[in-house]
C-alpha positions as CSV (number, residue, x, y, z in Angstrom):
1,M,61.0,-5.2,32.3
2,K,61.3,-1.8,30.6
3,T,58.2,0.2,29.7
4,S,59.1,0.1,26.0
5,S,59.3,-3.7,26.2
6,V,55.9,-4.0,27.9
7,C,54.4,-1.6,25.3
8,A,55.9,-3.6,22.4
9,K,54.4,-6.8,23.9
10,L,50.9,-5.3,24.5
11,M,50.6,-3.6,21.1
12,P,49.5,-6.8,19.2
13,L,46.9,-7.4,22.0
14,A,45.6,-3.9,21.5
15,F,45.2,-4.5,17.8
16,V,43.3,-7.8,18.4
17,L,41.0,-6.1,20.9
18,W,40.4,-3.2,18.6
19,G,39.6,-5.6,15.7
20,A,37.1,-7.4,17.9
21,F,35.5,-4.1,18.8
22,A,35.4,-3.0,15.2
23,A,33.8,-6.3,14.1
24,N,31.1,-6.0,16.7
25,A,30.4,-2.4,15.7
26,A,30.0,-3.6,12.1
27,V,27.3,-6.0,13.1
28,A,25.4,-3.4,15.0
29,A,22.0,-2.4,13.5
30,D,21.4,0.7,11.5
31,F,17.8,0.9,12.7
32,E,16.0,-0.3,15.8
33,L,12.4,-1.4,16.1
34,A,10.4,-2.4,19.2
35,L,7.6,-5.0,18.8
36,T,5.3,-6.0,21.6
37,I,3.2,-9.1,21.9
38,K,0.2,-8.5,24.1
39,D,-3.1,-10.5,24.2
40,H,-1.5,-12.8,21.5
41,R,-1.2,-9.9,19.1
42,F,1.8,-8.0,17.7
43,E,1.9,-4.3,18.1
44,P,2.5,-2.5,15.8
45,T,1.0,-4.8,13.2
46,E,2.7,-3.0,10.2
47,P,5.9,-1.4,11.4
48,V,7.8,0.5,8.8
49,V,11.6,0.2,8.5
50,P,14.1,1.7,6.0
51,A,15.4,-0.3,3.1
52,N,19.0,-1.4,2.7
53,Q,19.7,-1.2,6.5
54,R,20.3,-3.8,9.1
55,V,17.4,-3.8,11.6
56,R,17.4,-4.8,15.2
57,L,14.0,-6.1,16.3
58,T,13.4,-6.2,20.0
59,V,10.3,-8.3,20.7
60,H,8.8,-7.9,24.1
61,N,6.3,-10.7,25.0
62,Q,4.0,-9.1,27.6
63,D,1.8,-12.2,27.7
64,S,2.4,-14.9,30.4
65,T,2.7,-17.6,27.8
66,P,5.5,-18.1,25.2
67,E,5.2,-17.1,21.6
68,E,7.3,-17.8,18.6
69,F,8.2,-14.9,16.2
70,E,8.3,-16.6,12.8
71,S,8.7,-15.2,9.3
72,K,9.4,-17.4,6.3
73,A,10.0,-14.2,4.3
74,L,12.7,-13.0,6.7
75,G,14.0,-16.5,7.4
76,R,13.7,-16.1,11.2
77,E,12.2,-18.1,14.0
78,K,12.6,-17.3,17.7
79,I,10.7,-18.4,20.8
80,I,10.1,-15.7,23.3
81,P,9.1,-16.9,26.7
82,G,6.3,-15.2,28.6
83,K,7.2,-11.8,30.2
84,A,10.5,-11.8,28.3
85,K,12.3,-10.0,25.5
86,A,14.3,-11.3,22.5
87,V,16.4,-9.5,19.9
88,I,16.3,-10.5,16.2
89,F,18.4,-9.0,13.5
90,V,17.2,-8.8,9.9
91,G,18.4,-7.2,6.7
92,P,19.5,-5.3,5.0
93,L,16.2,-5.7,3.1
94,K,14.9,-4.6,-0.2
95,P,11.7,-2.5,-0.3
96,G,8.6,-4.7,0.2
97,R,6.3,-6.4,2.7
98,Y,7.6,-9.2,4.8
99,P,4.9,-11.1,6.8
100,F,5.6,-12.4,10.3
101,F,3.4,-14.3,12.8
102,G,3.2,-16.0,16.2
103,E,3.2,-19.7,15.5
104,F,1.6,-20.5,18.9
105,N,-1.3,-18.1,18.2
106,E,-1.3,-17.8,14.5
107,A,-5.0,-16.7,14.2
108,T,-4.3,-13.5,16.1
109,A,-0.5,-12.9,16.2
110,Q,0.0,-11.5,12.6
111,G,2.1,-8.7,11.3
112,V,3.9,-7.3,8.3
113,L,7.3,-5.7,8.3
114,V,7.0,-2.8,5.7
115,V,10.3,-1.9,4.2
116,Q,10.5,1.4,2.3
């Protein structure tokens, strides 16, 4: 098979792969935030993120028991096993305050995502 023939056959594949890469890049977050669960509490309790940007929340549960990140305002629920991490994407969000809590320890695991 000639080189030009191989290139002609591989070009459509290259465009498909590039499209998949570009699509994944478009889903990437504009802003990243790390949250920690320790002693059944979120830290920080009032993190600030920019408005109108997609946010990648990485939640690290340092406790040995599972916790559920839940926010009705953000429309998100995610169980994070003990000693594990989870990634949650939110936004873009309008300025405001978006409460979140740990459903398994709701009395102590409270926080508010502040969007400015």
